[in-house]
gemmi code that builds the backbone of each chain (N, CA, C; Angstrom):
import gemmi

chains = {
    "A": [
        ("MET", (25.273, -21.021, 10.888), (23.887, -20.836, 10.471), (23.773, -20.492, 9.428)),
        ("SER", (22.736, -21.179, 8.665), (22.596, -20.470, 7.246), (21.781, -19.401, 7.235)),
        ("THR", (21.855, -18.352, 6.273), (21.345, -16.910, 6.063), (19.805, -16.899, 5.389)),
        ("GLU", (19.834, -18.120, 4.710), (18.726, -18.913, 3.741), (17.209, -19.252, 4.686)),
        ("LEU", (16.082, -19.062, 4.561), (15.303, -19.416, 5.172), (14.961, -20.686, 4.338)),
        ("VAL", (14.670, -20.656, 3.044), (14.350, -21.435, 2.064), (15.243, -21.864, 0.885)),
        ("SER", (15.188, -22.775, -0.019), (15.952, -22.805, -1.213), (15.932, -21.740, -2.248)),
        ("ASP", (16.465, -21.304, -2.946), (16.110, -20.059, -4.065), (15.107, -20.381, -4.626)),
        ("ASN", (14.998, -21.810, -5.046), (13.912, -22.173, -6.383), (12.578, -21.944, -5.375)),
        ("VAL", (12.196, -22.632, -4.088), (10.944, -22.359, -3.307), (10.777, -20.841, -2.848)),
        ("PHE", (11.840, -19.941, -2.546), (11.344, -18.277, -2.528), (11.064, -18.048, -3.824)),
        ("ARG", (11.632, -18.353, -5.230), (10.951, -17.827, -6.719), (9.592, -18.361, -6.683)),
        ("TRP", (9.427, -19.387, -6.073), (7.510, -19.358, -6.104), (7.100, -19.007, -4.943)),
        ("ALA", (7.644, -18.869, -3.941), (6.539, -18.231, -2.392), (6.289, -16.813, -3.379)),
        ("LEU", (7.109, -16.179, -4.087), (7.354, -15.216, -4.302), (6.072, -14.541, -5.457)),
        ("THR", (6.383, -15.648, -6.437), (5.126, -15.902, -7.371), (3.716, -16.052, -7.005)),
        ("ILE", (3.769, -16.938, -5.698), (2.348, -17.231, -5.490), (1.817, -16.586, -4.698)),
        ("LEU", (2.596, -15.679, -4.220), (1.917, -14.020, -3.466), (1.747, -12.972, -4.245)),
        ("THR", (2.357, -12.819, -5.384), (2.386, -11.885, -6.180), (1.310, -11.976, -7.089)),
        ("GLY", (1.403, -13.197, -8.297), (0.663, -13.588, -9.342), (-0.496, -14.021, -8.848)),
        ("GLY", (-0.858, -14.801, -7.348), (-1.897, -15.247, -7.083), (-2.977, -13.721, -6.112)),
        ("PHE", (-2.264, -12.839, -5.665), (-3.207, -11.862, -5.016), (-3.002, -11.267, -5.939)),
        ("ALA", (-2.476, -10.834, -7.254), (-2.667, -9.592, -8.311), (-3.722, -10.471, -9.020)),
        ("GLY", (-4.029, -11.519, -9.286), (-4.813, -12.498, -10.407), (-5.941, -12.340, -9.468)),
        ("ALA", (-6.276, -12.549, -8.447), (-7.245, -12.704, -7.273), (-7.887, -10.915, -7.539)),
        ("TRP", (-7.439, -10.270, -7.131), (-7.492, -8.584, -7.115), (-8.109, -8.196, -8.915)),
        ("LEU", (-7.261, -8.704, -9.867), (-8.199, -8.044, -10.607), (-9.475, -8.680, -11.172)),
        ("VAL", (-9.543, -9.991, -10.503), (-10.972, -10.388, -10.963), (-11.528, -9.941, -9.971)),
        ("VAL", (-11.564, -9.963, -8.612), (-12.396, -9.245, -7.846), (-13.020, -8.087, -8.196)),
        ("ASP", (-11.903, -7.030, -8.480), (-11.835, -5.464, -8.628), (-13.049, -5.392, -9.920)),
        ("ALA", (-12.725, -6.063, -11.022), (-13.396, -6.319, -12.242), (-14.870, -6.508, -11.960)),
        ("VAL", (-15.127, -7.441, -10.899), (-16.706, -7.934, -10.749), (-17.294, -7.096, -10.142)),
        ("SER", (-16.577, -6.148, -9.038), (-16.988, -4.609, -8.254), (-17.499, -4.178, -9.307)),
        ("LEU", (-16.603, -3.767, -10.245), (-17.032, -2.488, -11.391), (-18.360, -2.804, -12.007)),
        ("ILE", (-18.475, -4.207, -12.625), (-19.298, -4.219, -12.820), (-20.606, -4.492, -12.781)),
        ("ARG", (-20.790, -5.169, -11.198), (-21.670, -4.806, -10.317), (-22.133, -3.660, -10.226)),
        ("SER", (-21.240, -2.772, -9.875), (-21.760, -1.255, -9.457), (-21.888, -0.486, -10.309)),
        ("ARG", (-22.005, -0.555, -11.987), (-22.031, 0.332, -13.179), (-23.096, 0.820, -13.414)),
        ("HIS", (-24.011, 0.435, -12.791), (-25.509, 1.109, -12.861), (-25.683, 2.324, -11.744)),
        ("ALA", (-24.733, 2.074, -10.842), (-24.932, 3.194, -9.398), (-25.049, 4.322, -9.710)),
        ("ASP", (-25.103, 5.631, -9.140), (-25.496, 6.965, -9.219), (-23.853, 7.537, -9.413)),
        ("ARG", (-23.507, 7.883, -10.393), (-22.129, 8.356, -10.574), (-22.219, 10.106, -10.191)),
        ("SER", (-23.630, 10.431, -9.609), (-23.105, 11.913, -9.315), (-22.949, 11.911, -7.815)),
        ("ASP", (-22.677, 10.685, -6.989), (-22.319, 10.506, -5.907), (-21.082, 10.812, -5.839)),
        ("PRO", (-19.964, 11.469, -4.979), (-18.708, 11.409, -5.159), (-18.228, 9.868, -4.691)),
        ("VAL", (-18.744, 9.346, -3.704), (-18.469, 7.877, -3.303), (-18.258, 6.810, -4.648)),
        ("VAL", (-19.297, 6.875, -5.208), (-19.157, 6.087, -6.151), (-18.047, 6.108, -7.137)),
        ("ARG", (-18.171, 7.659, -7.515), (-17.211, 8.023, -8.583), (-15.369, 7.038, -7.813)),
        ("ASP", (-15.428, 7.524, -6.220), (-14.264, 7.095, -6.028), (-14.073, 5.588, -5.847)),
        ("LYS", (-15.004, 4.913, -5.457), (-15.009, 3.464, -5.606), (-14.554, 2.901, -7.012)),
        ("HIS", (-15.322, 3.655, -8.185), (-15.112, 2.935, -9.620), (-13.581, 3.120, -9.814)),
        ("PHE", (-13.121, 4.357, -9.465), (-11.816, 4.916, -9.541), (-11.047, 3.968, -9.090)),
        ("GLY", (-10.948, 3.520, -7.841), (-10.319, 2.467, -7.045), (-10.427, 1.245, -7.686)),
        ("TYR", (-11.533, 0.962, -8.117), (-11.830, -0.528, -8.861), (-10.667, -0.545, -10.129)),
        ("VAL", (-10.608, 0.553, -10.866), (-10.174, 0.298, -12.218), (-8.060, 0.650, -11.927)),
        ("ILE", (-8.163, 1.243, -10.537), (-6.481, 1.374, -10.289), (-6.276, -0.075, -9.851)),
        ("GLY", (-7.484, -0.700, -8.977), (-7.028, -2.050, -8.842), (-6.507, -3.199, -9.999)),
        ("MET", (-7.836, -2.790, -10.600), (-7.309, -3.739, -11.819), (-5.901, -3.552, -12.566)),
        ("ALA", (-5.824, -2.226, -13.081), (-4.429, -1.964, -13.268), (-3.372, -2.582, -12.762)),
        ("ILE", (-3.352, -2.654, -11.377), (-2.234, -2.830, -10.468), (-2.445, -4.452, -10.684)),
        ("GLY", (-3.650, -5.247, -10.791), (-3.736, -6.601, -10.945), (-2.802, -7.217, -11.911)),
        ("VAL", (-2.985, -6.148, -13.108), (-1.994, -6.618, -14.683), (-1.012, -6.227, -14.281)),
        ("ILE", (-0.485, -5.090, -14.006), (0.711, -4.999, -13.417), (1.531, -6.712, -12.825)),
        ("GLY", (0.591, -6.854, -11.794), (1.321, -8.167, -10.939), (1.692, -8.989, -11.860)),
        ("VAL", (0.589, -9.356, -12.779), (0.270, -10.599, -13.401), (1.367, -10.769, -14.568)),
        ("ILE", (1.734, -9.718, -15.525), (3.087, -9.398, -16.050), (4.015, -9.572, -15.448)),
        ("GLY", (3.988, -9.103, -14.284), (5.710, -9.112, -13.321), (5.656, -10.363, -13.233)),
        ("CYS", (4.914, -11.196, -12.912), (5.212, -12.652, -12.311), (5.671, -13.364, -13.872)),
        ("LEU", (4.987, -13.064, -14.765), (5.422, -13.787, -16.236), (6.890, -13.057, -16.748)),
        ("ARG", (7.185, -12.454, -16.400), (8.462, -11.615, -16.930), (9.336, -12.246, -16.013)),
        ("PHE", (9.089, -12.493, -14.659), (9.724, -13.100, -13.565), (10.359, -14.389, -14.215)),
        ("TRP", (9.483, -15.196, -14.857), (9.404, -16.870, -15.214), (10.064, -16.652, -16.699)),
        ("ASN", (10.118, -15.062, -17.207), (11.108, -15.153, -18.923), (9.909, -15.507, -19.850)),
        ("VAL", (8.758, -15.477, -19.239), (7.009, -16.086, -20.055), (7.105, -15.168, -21.441)),
        ("LEU", (7.166, -13.618, -20.729), (7.236, -12.775, -21.721), (8.676, -11.681, -21.765)),
    ],
    "B": [
        ("MET", (-17.175, 7.539, 23.057), (-15.768, 7.876, 22.740), (-14.716, 6.174, 22.638)),
        ("VAL", (-14.090, 6.357, 21.778), (-13.049, 4.946, 21.729), (-11.807, 5.336, 22.543)),
        ("SER", (-11.120, 4.742, 23.016), (-9.828, 5.188, 23.886), (-8.861, 5.275, 22.652)),
        ("ARG", (-7.821, 5.876, 22.748), (-6.840, 5.818, 21.830), (-5.403, 4.650, 22.235)),
        ("TRP", (-5.957, 4.186, 23.404), (-5.167, 2.996, 23.912), (-6.111, 1.730, 23.691)),
        ("ASN", (-6.423, 1.245, 22.773), (-7.059, 0.075, 22.545), (-6.370, -0.932, 21.222)),
        ("PRO", (-6.783, -2.358, 21.461), (-6.314, -3.544, 20.692), (-5.727, -3.003, 19.385)),
        ("ALA", (-6.707, -2.413, 18.706), (-6.444, -2.011, 17.251), (-5.018, -1.380, 17.007)),
        ("ASN", (-5.143, -0.132, 17.860), (-4.120, 0.764, 17.937), (-2.664, -0.001, 18.006)),
        ("ALA", (-2.701, -0.944, 18.714), (-1.875, -1.558, 19.605), (-0.907, -2.475, 18.531)),
        ("VAL", (-1.665, -3.208, 17.899), (-1.525, -4.030, 16.481), (-0.909, -3.047, 15.421)),
        ("THR", (-1.690, -1.976, 15.319), (-0.899, -0.913, 14.138), (0.317, -0.324, 14.783)),
        ("ALA", (0.885, -0.381, 15.749), (1.998, 0.200, 16.275), (3.076, -0.754, 16.717)),
        ("SER", (2.420, -1.966, 17.014), (3.524, -2.872, 16.470), (4.335, -3.204, 15.029)),
        ("ARG", (3.846, -2.730, 14.658), (4.336, -2.747, 13.023), (5.930, -2.324, 13.215)),
        ("PHE", (5.962, -1.070, 13.867), (7.140, -0.538, 13.742), (8.329, -1.450, 14.470)),
        ("LEU", (7.696, -2.442, 14.915), (8.698, -3.506, 15.813), (9.537, -3.898, 14.601)),
        ("THR", (8.720, -4.225, 13.218), (9.708, -5.158, 12.201), (10.708, -4.362, 11.600)),
        ("LEU", (10.396, -3.027, 11.474), (11.515, -1.890, 11.313), (13.411, -2.488, 11.368)),
        ("PRO", (13.607, -2.419, 12.876), (15.053, -2.588, 12.929), (15.871, -3.758, 12.563)),
        ("PRO", (14.555, -5.280, 12.574), (15.033, -6.176, 11.981), (15.112, -6.220, 10.605)),
        ("PHE", (14.369, -5.370, 10.184), (13.853, -5.480, 8.596), (15.674, -4.785, 7.994)),
        ("PHE", (15.808, -3.709, 8.617), (17.096, -2.634, 8.325), (18.430, -3.889, 8.489)),
        ("TRP", (18.536, -4.460, 9.698), (19.597, -5.211, 9.802), (19.489, -6.135, 8.716)),
        ("ALA", (18.274, -6.977, 8.202), (18.709, -7.992, 7.181), (19.062, -7.248, 5.801)),
        ("VAL", (18.475, -6.155, 5.548), (19.039, -5.737, 4.478), (20.214, -5.420, 4.295)),
        ("GLN", (20.884, -4.769, 5.811), (22.100, -4.491, 5.915), (23.164, -5.709, 5.611)),
        ("HIS", (22.698, -6.606, 5.925), (23.628, -8.076, 6.003), (23.099, -8.927, 4.891)),
        ("GLY", (22.305, -8.337, 3.994), (22.190, -9.089, 2.625), (21.183, -10.198, 2.821)),
        ("TYR", (20.467, -10.258, 3.878), (19.386, -11.225, 4.352), (18.368, -11.343, 3.457)),
        ("HIS", (17.962, -11.433, 1.648), (17.041, -11.255, 1.064), (16.020, -11.824, 1.839)),
        ("GLN", (15.772, -13.112, 2.102), (14.546, -13.848, 2.323), (13.918, -13.443, 3.679)),
        ("TRP", (14.943, -12.806, 4.601), (14.502, -12.690, 6.159), (13.780, -11.231, 5.574)),
        ("ALA", (14.364, -10.228, 4.870), (14.029, -8.776, 4.923), (12.666, -9.367, 4.155)),
        ("THR", (12.360, -10.229, 3.399), (10.981, -10.389, 2.649), (10.372, -10.536, 3.496)),
        ("LEU", (10.316, -11.878, 4.246), (9.442, -12.065, 5.520), (8.955, -11.122, 6.639)),
        ("LEU", (10.089, -10.028, 6.924), (9.452, -9.108, 7.836), (8.891, -8.179, 7.312)),
        ("MET", (8.906, -7.887, 5.594), (8.096, -6.940, 5.220), (6.758, -7.709, 5.055)),
        ("LEU", (6.201, -8.580, 4.918), (5.642, -9.628, 5.001), (4.814, -9.652, 5.965)),
        ("ILE", (5.221, -9.593, 7.257), (4.635, -9.316, 8.601), (4.080, -8.226, 8.828)),
        ("CYS", (4.925, -7.202, 8.214), (4.677, -5.480, 8.397), (3.318, -5.137, 7.790)),
        ("GLY", (3.117, -6.091, 6.525), (1.914, -5.762, 5.624), (0.682, -6.852, 6.389)),
        ("LEU", (1.113, -7.772, 7.078), (-0.390, -8.829, 7.420), (-0.665, -7.983, 8.776)),
        ("LEU", (0.069, -7.339, 9.288), (-0.330, -6.578, 10.643), (-1.029, -5.301, 10.444)),
        ("ASP", (-0.967, -4.650, 9.166), (-1.286, -3.954, 8.303), (-3.302, -4.429, 8.250)),
        ("LYS", (-3.329, -5.653, 8.050), (-4.322, -6.201, 7.558), (-5.097, -6.366, 9.219)),
        ("LEU", (-4.115, -7.213, 9.851), (-4.940, -7.545, 11.195), (-5.704, -6.410, 12.117)),
        ("ASP", (-4.871, -5.213, 12.140), (-5.644, -4.214, 12.673), (-6.896, -3.762, 12.496)),
        ("GLY", (-7.167, -4.175, 11.218), (-8.670, -3.307, 10.816), (-9.575, -4.754, 11.306)),
        ("LEU", (-9.139, -5.989, 11.159), (-9.867, -7.056, 11.635), (-9.816, -6.831, 13.463)),
        ("VAL", (-9.096, -6.562, 13.897), (-8.857, -6.541, 15.620), (-9.844, -4.973, 15.960)),
        ("ALA", (-9.772, -4.391, 14.771), (-10.824, -3.148, 15.537), (-12.452, -3.721, 15.531)),
        ("ARG", (-12.398, -4.140, 14.162), (-13.878, -4.655, 14.188), (-14.328, -5.419, 15.365)),
        ("ILE", (-13.603, -6.554, 15.447), (-13.613, -7.340, 16.463), (-13.967, -6.934, 18.175)),
        ("PHE", (-13.214, -5.757, 18.214), (-13.184, -5.377, 19.573), (-13.955, -3.867, 19.568)),
        ("ASP", (-14.622, -3.646, 18.799), (-15.559, -2.844, 18.030), (-14.805, -1.299, 18.796)),
        ("CYS", (-13.320, -0.916, 18.170), (-12.617, 0.090, 18.466), (-12.190, 0.735, 17.346)),
        ("ARG", (-13.360, 0.967, 16.451), (-12.942, 1.726, 15.608), (-13.167, 3.136, 15.770)),
        ("SER", (-11.593, 3.966, 15.022), (-11.948, 5.590, 15.476), (-11.557, 6.537, 14.771)),
        ("ALA", (-11.711, 7.423, 14.023), (-10.798, 8.581, 13.293), (-9.596, 8.108, 13.406)),
        ("PHE", (-9.132, 8.503, 14.973), (-7.820, 8.466, 15.200), (-7.042, 7.390, 14.723)),
        ("GLY", (-7.755, 6.146, 14.845), (-7.135, 4.985, 14.597), (-6.790, 4.431, 13.123)),
        ("GLU", (-7.909, 5.196, 12.219), (-7.860, 5.566, 10.932), (-6.834, 6.177, 10.655)),
        ("LEU", (-6.318, 7.317, 10.775), (-4.980, 8.134, 10.629), (-4.078, 7.632, 10.995)),
        ("PHE", (-4.093, 7.073, 12.344), (-2.534, 6.751, 12.816), (-2.353, 5.162, 12.505)),
        ("ASP", (-3.095, 4.468, 11.370), (-2.933, 3.676, 10.302), (-2.496, 4.088, 9.168)),
        ("ALA", (-2.708, 5.028, 8.736), (-2.689, 5.741, 7.416), (-0.981, 6.285, 7.663)),
        ("ILE", (-0.884, 7.189, 8.987), (0.596, 7.531, 8.965), (1.459, 6.257, 9.307)),
        ("THR", (1.140, 5.248, 10.044), (1.739, 3.912, 10.272), (2.380, 3.524, 8.732)),
        ("ASP", (1.623, 3.291, 7.971), (1.585, 2.921, 6.681), (2.785, 3.696, 5.880)),
        ("ALA", (2.632, 4.952, 6.164), (3.753, 6.187, 5.391), (5.197, 5.679, 5.898)),
        ("LEU", (4.940, 6.066, 7.453), (6.137, 5.581, 8.181), (7.074, 4.418, 7.711)),
        ("CYS", (6.402, 3.168, 7.580), (7.006, 2.011, 7.429), (7.253, 2.149, 6.054)),
        ("TYR", (6.520, 1.842, 5.494), (6.491, 1.753, 3.830), (7.463, 2.519, 3.306)),
        ("GLY", (7.401, 3.994, 3.590), (8.522, 5.000, 3.653), (9.947, 4.462, 3.969)),
        ("PHE", (10.062, 4.418, 5.609), (11.396, 3.665, 5.445), (11.527, 2.578, 4.815)),
        ("GLY", (10.891, 1.743, 4.383), (11.796, 0.531, 3.669), (11.784, 0.902, 2.313)),
        ("LEU", (11.364, 1.837, 1.378), (11.508, 2.004, -0.017), (13.305, 2.757, 0.402)),
        ("VAL", (13.267, 3.471, 1.379), (14.502, 4.230, 1.515), (15.646, 3.369, 1.581)),
        ("VAL", (15.671, 2.151, 2.535), (16.516, 1.126, 2.814), (16.766, 0.604, 1.483)),
        ("VAL", (16.061, 0.189, 0.692), (15.897, -0.842, -0.333), (16.913, -0.081, -1.367)),
        ("ALA", (16.209, 1.038, -1.824), (17.326, 2.109, -2.621), (18.397, 2.776, -1.868)),
        ("VAL", (18.835, 2.796, -0.620), (20.099, 3.095, -0.020), (21.099, 2.031, -0.356)),
        ("TYR", (20.447, 0.755, -0.020), (21.481, -0.621, -0.165), (21.478, -1.297, -1.503)),
        ("GLY", (20.977, -0.186, -2.774), (21.142, -0.776, -4.124), (20.122, -2.063, -4.180)),
        ("TRP", (18.903, -1.799, -3.717), (18.567, -3.138, -3.902), (17.174, -2.655, -4.538)),
        ("ALA", (16.791, -1.481, -5.015), (15.911, -0.973, -6.095), (16.386, 0.614, -6.987)),
        ("PRO", (15.910, 0.569, -7.884), (16.504, 1.490, -8.175), (16.180, 3.264, -7.837)),
        ("VAL", (16.838, 4.012, -7.776), (16.888, 5.022, -6.892), (16.004, 6.315, -7.592)),
        ("LEU", (15.873, 6.482, -8.728), (15.549, 7.662, -9.469), (13.936, 7.383, -8.735)),
        ("PRO", (12.701, 6.500, -9.101), (11.845, 6.060, -8.877), (11.289, 6.058, -8.012)),
        ("ILE", (12.190, 5.506, -6.857), (12.168, 5.637, -5.167), (12.046, 7.126, -4.953)),
        ("VAL", (12.517, 8.145, -5.293), (12.614, 9.346, -4.860), (11.603, 9.990, -5.472)),
        ("LEU", (10.907, 9.568, -6.413), (9.978, 10.394, -7.082), (8.750, 9.910, -6.203)),
        ("ILE", (8.675, 8.385, -5.766), (7.575, 7.982, -5.083), (7.420, 8.634, -3.419)),
        ("VAL", (8.881, 8.442, -3.137), (8.720, 9.463, -1.709), (8.429, 10.882, -1.870)),
        ("ILE", (8.568, 11.552, -2.982), (8.278, 12.973, -2.687), (6.927, 12.832, -2.934)),
        ("MET", (6.302, 12.004, -3.907), (4.979, 11.882, -4.263), (4.047, 11.560, -2.585)),
        ("GLY", (4.741, 10.791, -1.938), (4.098, 10.588, -0.786), (4.092, 11.564, 0.203)),
        ("PHE", (5.066, 12.360, 0.279), (5.169, 14.044, 0.990), (3.900, 14.608, 0.070)),
        ("ILE", (3.623, 14.664, -0.700), (2.890, 15.781, -1.463), (0.986, 15.068, -0.734)),
        ("ASN", (1.081, 13.666, -0.917), (-0.166, 13.098, -0.570), (-0.456, 13.638, 0.851)),
        ("SER", (0.355, 13.343, 1.567), (0.683, 13.637, 3.000), (0.255, 14.982, 3.296)),
        ("ALA", (0.875, 16.341, 2.395), (0.152, 17.584, 2.656), (-0.910, 18.009, 2.045)),
        ("MET", (-1.454, 17.163, 1.089), (-2.781, 17.174, 0.582), (-3.903, 16.937, 1.379)),
        ("ARG", (-3.602, 15.562, 2.367), (-4.226, 15.290, 3.202), (-4.314, 15.963, 4.614)),
        ("GLY", (-3.456, 16.516, 4.956), (-3.088, 17.667, 5.658), (-3.856, 18.687, 5.661)),
        ("GLN", (-3.994, 19.456, 4.491), (-4.683, 20.356, 4.115), (-6.428, 19.957, 3.871)),
        ("TYR", (-6.710, 18.945, 3.645), (-7.923, 18.163, 3.813), (-8.347, 18.650, 5.259)),
        ("VAL", (-7.551, 17.890, 6.653), (-8.173, 18.039, 7.659), (-8.562, 19.377, 7.998)),
        ("LYS", (-7.581, 20.434, 7.643), (-7.934, 22.079, 7.738), (-9.520, 22.537, 7.754)),
        ("ARG", (-9.490, 21.716, 6.353), (-11.003, 21.921, 5.579), (-12.054, 21.436, 6.524)),
        ("VAL", (-11.704, 19.908, 6.476), (-12.934, 19.365, 7.539), (-12.992, 20.108, 8.797)),
        ("GLY", (-11.710, 20.458, 9.648), (-11.762, 21.322, 11.223), (-11.485, 20.310, 12.023)),
        ("HIS", (-11.438, 18.969, 11.825), (-11.169, 17.934, 12.853), (-10.466, 16.695, 12.232)),
        ("THR", (-9.942, 16.084, 13.336), (-9.246, 14.999, 12.763), (-9.835, 13.927, 12.056)),
        ("THR", (-9.775, 13.694, 10.882), (-10.318, 12.765, 9.971), (-9.261, 12.114, 8.834)),
        ("ASN", (-9.698, 11.145, 8.526), (-8.965, 10.084, 7.328), (-9.488, 10.296, 5.803)),
        ("TYR", (-8.921, 10.862, 4.675), (-9.865, 11.109, 3.409), (-9.750, 9.843, 3.158)),
        ("LYS", (-11.058, 8.721, 3.001), (-10.827, 7.472, 2.448), (-10.807, 7.337, 0.982)),
        ("SER", (-9.583, 6.866, 0.478), (-9.024, 6.347, -0.905), (-9.149, 5.430, -0.996)),
        ("TYR", (-10.015, 5.210, -1.884), (-10.333, 3.661, -2.191), (-9.044, 3.039, -3.496)),
        ("ALA", (-8.608, 4.013, -4.408), (-7.420, 3.607, -4.836), (-6.194, 3.880, -3.959)),
        ("MET", (-6.032, 4.511, -3.112), (-4.751, 5.007, -2.180), (-4.780, 3.633, -1.738)),
        ("GLU", (-5.815, 2.848, -1.139), (-5.797, 1.726, -0.399), (-5.262, 0.888, -1.068)),
        ("ARG", (-5.339, 0.317, -2.201), (-4.653, -0.103, -3.317), (-3.015, -0.238, -3.645)),
        ("LEU", (-2.812, 0.924, -3.964), (-1.846, 1.650, -4.061), (-0.467, 1.190, -2.676)),
        ("VAL", (-1.103, 1.117, -1.406), (-0.329, 1.250, -0.437), (-0.261, -0.624, -0.438)),
        ("ALA", (-1.056, -1.204, -0.802), (-0.531, -2.673, -0.659), (0.385, -2.835, -1.569)),
        ("TYR", (0.533, -2.044, -2.880), (1.648, -2.601, -3.953), (2.349, -1.839, -3.572)),
        ("THR", (2.512, -0.756, -2.726), (4.127, -0.325, -1.905), (4.520, -1.269, -0.665)),
        ("GLY", (3.880, -1.920, -0.164), (4.164, -3.220, 0.795), (5.104, -4.135, -0.669)),
        ("TYR", (4.357, -4.651, -1.061), (4.722, -5.471, -2.240), (5.913, -5.160, -2.883)),
        ("LEU", (6.075, -3.855, -3.404), (7.696, -3.178, -3.991), (8.278, -3.436, -3.449)),
        ("ILE", (8.342, -3.456, -1.908), (9.639, -3.222, -1.262), (9.660, -5.029, -1.241)),
        ("GLY", (8.767, -5.736, -1.198), (9.060, -7.182, -0.861), (9.656, -7.919, -2.322)),
        ("PHE", (9.487, -7.036, -3.773), (9.996, -7.352, -5.006), (11.506, -6.863, -4.623)),
        ("ALA", (11.629, -5.884, -4.338), (13.283, -5.309, -4.151), (14.046, -6.482, -3.020)),
        ("THR", (13.369, -6.814, -1.739), (14.064, -7.562, -0.946), (14.143, -8.928, -1.639)),
        ("GLY", (13.508, -9.505, -2.419), (13.111, -10.670, -3.419), (14.065, -10.925, -4.782)),
        ("GLY", (14.509, -9.453, -5.039), (14.966, -9.467, -6.705), (14.004, -9.979, -7.477)),
        ("MET", (12.482, -9.400, -7.720), (11.897, -9.930, -8.347), (11.201, -8.905, -9.436)),
        ("GLU", (11.832, -8.599, -10.846), (11.394, -7.639, -11.611), (11.437, -6.278, -10.863)),
        ("VAL", (12.542, -5.924, -10.114), (12.498, -4.673, -9.449), (12.312, -3.690, -10.297)),
        ("SER", (12.988, -3.272, -11.238), (12.698, -1.873, -12.134), (11.485, -1.698, -12.530)),
        ("TYR", (10.860, -3.273, -13.263), (9.928, -3.034, -13.902), (8.485, -2.802, -13.045)),
        ("PHE", (8.477, -3.338, -11.864), (7.370, -2.581, -10.671), (7.703, -1.555, -10.402)),
        ("CYS", (8.764, -0.690, -10.049), (9.351, 0.430, -9.710), (8.772, 1.534, -10.383)),
        ("TRP", (9.053, 1.319, -11.811), (8.593, 2.190, -12.717), (7.227, 2.344, -12.889)),
        ("LEU", (6.733, 1.090, -13.273), (5.250, 1.098, -13.467), (4.141, 1.504, -12.069)),
        ("TYR", (4.862, 1.801, -11.124), (4.074, 2.212, -9.731), (3.801, 3.728, -9.975)),
        ("VAL", (5.118, 4.465, -10.652), (4.918, 5.795, -10.747), (3.747, 6.135, -11.756)),
        ("PRO", (3.560, 6.360, -12.674), (2.438, 6.466, -13.214), (1.019, 6.034, -12.489)),
        ("VAL", (1.256, 5.129, -11.874), (-0.202, 4.876, -11.471), (-0.378, 5.831, -9.827)),
        ("MET", (0.656, 5.902, -9.407), (0.585, 7.089, -8.039), (0.309, 8.513, -8.364)),
        ("VAL", (0.948, 9.011, -9.966), (0.534, 10.106, -11.087), (-0.906, 10.410, -10.496)),
        ("ALA", (-1.663, 8.976, -11.043), (-2.993, 9.261, -11.798), (-3.738, 9.418, -10.252)),
        ("ILE", (-3.669, 9.021, -9.415), (-4.081, 8.853, -7.860), (-4.004, 10.192, -7.300)),
        ("LEU", (-3.141, 10.822, -7.483), (-2.652, 11.521, -6.938), (-3.252, 13.014, -7.329)),
        ("VAL", (-3.602, 13.231, -9.070), (-4.180, 14.021, -9.776), (-5.523, 13.672, -9.107)),
        ("TYR", (-6.319, 12.609, -8.850), (-7.587, 12.595, -8.920), (-7.865, 12.661, -7.096)),
        ("ASP", (-7.123, 11.901, -5.940), (-7.200, 12.477, -4.703), (-7.131, 14.052, -4.537)),
        ("GLY", (-6.106, 14.585, -5.334), (-6.006, 16.027, -4.929), (-6.865, 16.625, -5.494)),
        ("LYS", (-7.852, 16.641, -6.328), (-9.229, 17.326, -7.015), (-9.840, 17.217, -5.859)),
        ("ARG", (-10.072, 15.978, -4.879), (-11.162, 15.255, -3.850), (-10.778, 16.417, -2.606)),
        ("LEU", (-9.484, 16.281, -2.184), (-9.123, 16.624, -0.825), (-8.782, 18.339, -1.299)),
        ("LEU", (-8.733, 18.789, -2.259), (-8.193, 20.154, -2.366), (-9.374, 21.239, -3.043)),
        ("ILE", (-10.151, 20.361, -3.552), (-11.194, 21.372, -4.470), (-12.749, 21.204, -4.459)),
        ("ASP", (-12.841, 19.795, -4.353), (-13.995, 19.652, -4.045), (-14.707, 19.922, -2.961)),
        ("PRO", (-16.253, 20.340, -2.815), (-16.531, 20.338, -1.440), (-16.261, 19.145, -0.149)),
        ("VAL", (-16.527, 19.741, 0.767), (-16.312, 18.793, 1.697), (-17.649, 17.869, 2.116)),
        ("PRO", (-17.550, 16.442, 2.338), (-18.852, 16.172, 2.768), (-19.560, 16.669, 3.888)),
        ("GLY", (-20.720, 17.053, 3.777), (-21.327, 17.223, 4.986), (-21.354, 18.687, 5.394)),
        ("ALA", (-20.649, 19.237, 4.205), (-20.207, 21.025, 4.565), (-21.527, 21.414, 3.749)),
        ("ALA", (-21.751, 22.824, 4.718), (-22.856, 23.523, 3.837), (-22.598, 23.959, 2.420)),
        ("ALA", (-23.674, 23.712, 1.568), (-23.051, 24.287, 0.074), (-23.208, 25.915, 0.240)),
    ],
}
model = gemmi.Model(1)
for chain_id, residues in chains.items():
    chain = gemmi.Chain(chain_id)
    for i, (resn, *xyz) in enumerate(residues, 1):
        res = gemmi.Residue()
        res.name, res.seqid = resn, gemmi.SeqId(i, " ")
        for name, pos in zip(("N", "CA", "C"), xyz):
            atom = gemmi.Atom()
            atom.name, atom.element = name, gemmi.Element(name[0])
            atom.pos, atom.b_iso = gemmi.Position(*pos), 0.0
            res.add_atom(atom)
        chain.add_residue(res)
    model.add_chain(chain)
structure = gemmi.Structure()
structure.add_model(model)
structure.setup_entities()
């Protein structure tokens, strides 16, 4: 019985798509959410929490995209 | 009053079933199986929220149970990949310690509120997803050190922010 589910190349691409795809989408979605809510009342703690969450989401998105580029020796 | 024995909590609890085969896969060096099992664990995390909405069985207990399950499943995964040398030990130790600090702060928050509740942290929600990925990076051998070390400052920032909200800021709904 083979211990591999798929070939190494397919596995690498699957990891890249799962990571880069989600990280890139996440980066865009949180950036758009942050821009859309920029006029919200920041004296409300929930609004501040959301803004902080969006910024963290964008940071994680950038980390994910750069990680994918490093994985393929682009960076 | 929503029963604790509901479909959403059953999905949440089913995540624990992925842990024994995950451990088996890591122990035997089956990287792809370990990655797949962690992926299933992460997908079940997304599914329980959907099930809760469909069956209208959202509850404070369910949210807390979900957060505890996240901590136990991902904590277990992180420790296993570090013990078997698939991830650098030092950042994993720091992450686990910060996980305990976060749990202690949330416990303190429950005491301040006076009943079972789960503080909703938008940033921590994102970090939890990163944690699932982190284990996947370790099992898949994808830039493991890079992702592990960059996780640490992100978690420090969230702990500082959430710490203030959990321990210092007024509890929502409390009298001023």
